N, C-alpha and C positions, 0 to 999 in steps of 0.2 A: 472432415474432422471439425465441424462447426463448433462442437463443444469445447474445443481448445482455442479456436482462433477468433471467433467473433464473440468474445466474452469479456465481461469485466469481473474483477476479482476483489472481494472484500477479505483482507488479510487480518487474521487475529494472531495471538501470540505464537502458536505453532501450527495452526490449521488454516489452509487456504480454502475458502468457500467461493464458488463461482456461480454466476448467473449467465446462462447461455441463451442467446436469441439473436435475431438479426441485428446488425450494427445500428440501424435506424431506431429500432425499439430500445436498444440499450442506451443510445444517446438521449432519447426522451426520458427514460427512467432517471438517468443521472441529472438531467436538467430539472427534473421534478423533485429532486431531493433524495433519491436512492443513495444510501451511503456506500461508497466503494473507494478503493485505493488505486486501482489500475484499470485502464480501459484498453482493450485489445480489439482493434477495429478491423473489419475486412475491407475497408476502403478509406481513402484519404478524406473524402467529403465529410464524413461524420466526425473524424478527428479534427479537421479544420474548423467545423462548427463549434465543437467543444472548446477548442483553443480560443476562438474568437469571443466566446462567451465567458472566458476567464476561468474555466474549470481545470485547465491543464497546468501542472506544476512546471514552471519555467525550466528549460534545459533538460527535461526528462524524455522528450519525444524522440523516438527512433523508428526507422523502418526496419522491419524484421524479416518479412517474407514477400515473395512474389508468387502468384498463382496463375492459373489459366482457365478460361471458360471452356467448357466442353458441351457437346450435344450428345445425349445418351438415349439408349433404348434398351429394351430387354435383350438379354443374350439370345442369339439365334432368332431374333425377331425378323419377320418378313417385311418390315417397314420399307417404304420407298425413299424415305428421307436419308440423305447422305450428309447433311449439314445444314447450316443456316440458309444457304441459298435456295434450297427447295423445302424449307420448313413447312410451307403451306400444303405440301402433299400429305402431311400427317392427318389422321382423323381427330386426334386430340393432342394437346400440348400442355405440359405442366410448366408454369413460368412464375418466377418470383415477382412480387410487386415492385414498383419503381423505387420505393424507399429502401429496398433490400439491395445491397451492392451488386449481387449477381444478376438481379433483375435489371438494374441500371446498365451494367456492362452488356447484357443481351440487347437492350435497346440501342446502346451506342454502336454495337456491331451491326445491327439491322439498318441503322442510319448510314454507317460507312458503306454498306452494300447497296444503298439506294432503295431499300425496301420500305423504310420509314422516312418521312420528311424530316429534315434537320430542324432542330428546335434549340432554344437557349437552355432548356432544362429537360434532358431526355427522361429524367425520373418522372416527369409529369405525364408522360405518354401512358394512356390507359391500356388495359388488356383488350378492351373493345376496339380501340384504334389499331392495335397490333393485329387482332383477328380480322378486321376489315382489310388491312393491308395485305394479309395473307390469304385473302379470298373467302373469309368467313369461317375459318377453322375454329373448332371449339378449344378454348383456352381455360384451364383451371388455374386460377391465381393462388399462389401459396405465399405465406408470410415469412418463410425462410427456405434456404436451399436444401436443408435436410428433408423437409416435407416434399420438395420437388422430387428428390431422389426416391423417396418412399412411394410417391404416386407412380413413378415409372417402374420401380422394382416390384410393386404389387399389381401392376397391370392396369391401374386406373387410367393412366394416360400412355399414349403410344411413345412419345418422346418428351424430353425435357432438357433444360439447360441448367448446369450446375458447375461447381468447380472440379478440376481434376483431382484435387486432394480429397474431395468427398466420395470419390469412387473407391477409395481404399477400403478393403474388406468386402466389396461388392463385385469383385472380379468374376465370380462364378455366376452372377445374376445379371450383370449390366455390361453392355458393350459401348465403347466410345465411338460414336459415328464421326465426330470431327473434333479436333483440338483447335479452338479458334485462335487465329493469329493475333499477336499483340498489335499488329497494324490496324486491326478492326476495333479492338477494345481499349488500347493503351495498356500500360502496365497495370497489373492487379495487385497493388501494394497493400500490405497489412502493417499499419503503424501501431505502436504501443506507447503509452505515456502514463505517468503518475497523475492521479486525479486529486484535486484539492479536497481534503477531508478534514474539516475542522473538528470532527468528533474523535479523530484518531489520537491515541496517546503515543509516547515515544517508542514503546516496544512495537506497536502496530506499524508505525512509520518505518522503523528499522527492518521489520519483516517484509514490508512491501518493497523497500529498496533492494533487499537481498533477492527477492523473487524477480524483480525487474532485471537485475544483474544476471541472474541465471538464464532468463529468456534470451538475453543477448550473448550468452556464452557459446563457445564452440561445442560444448557438450549438448546443449539444446539444439543447435543447428543440425547436428548429426541426427537427432531424433526427428526434427521437422523434415529433413531430407528423406528419411525412410518412409514418411507418410505422404510423399509425392509433392511436397512443397519445394520451391526454389529459394534457397537462402542467399543466393548471389545478388544482393540488392545494393 
């Protein structure tokens, strides 16, 4: 459900308009001047950067969701891959880039397993380096997790890593080979915050505040739970 979770929202009087992409791309857009009122990130790193750069309204940041990395393949696939530990047995892998949270979590997990060498910034590990560590397997780098899932669902790649929540609606097409332990990735927390928007008027700010309150409500939690997210954060 990338379209709801890794997105920033520009709120007008009665209409919520959202821009959906990877958290890294959205961070860049905000810092380059894209007008928005709320940033909903799929990882803490991008929110931390936005806060450090002075774009987050003080006191509005909150953790909303936890997610889990999964290794997926086509339903009834004859892949030999059972998870990250033998990922190199795949003929092709769809993998998000390092600036995409799911791509970074995958790199973190591979480091935890000893497949990749430890580094100060796992996001900087290239797909070529991962391919080399996995014995030269072909890797198709994608710029968000939705494209990873599509590459697997359409048969372009044998396996891929995405979020458990993104498998919602694909149950007839996709099988989860492994649900990656938090011991390997750490928690996959999705934070939300109001963004400083000097162009917003009073009504727009009020609408944004109302929307943020709704996202943090019990009603919204029930919806997120139904889409395979963990709201116990």
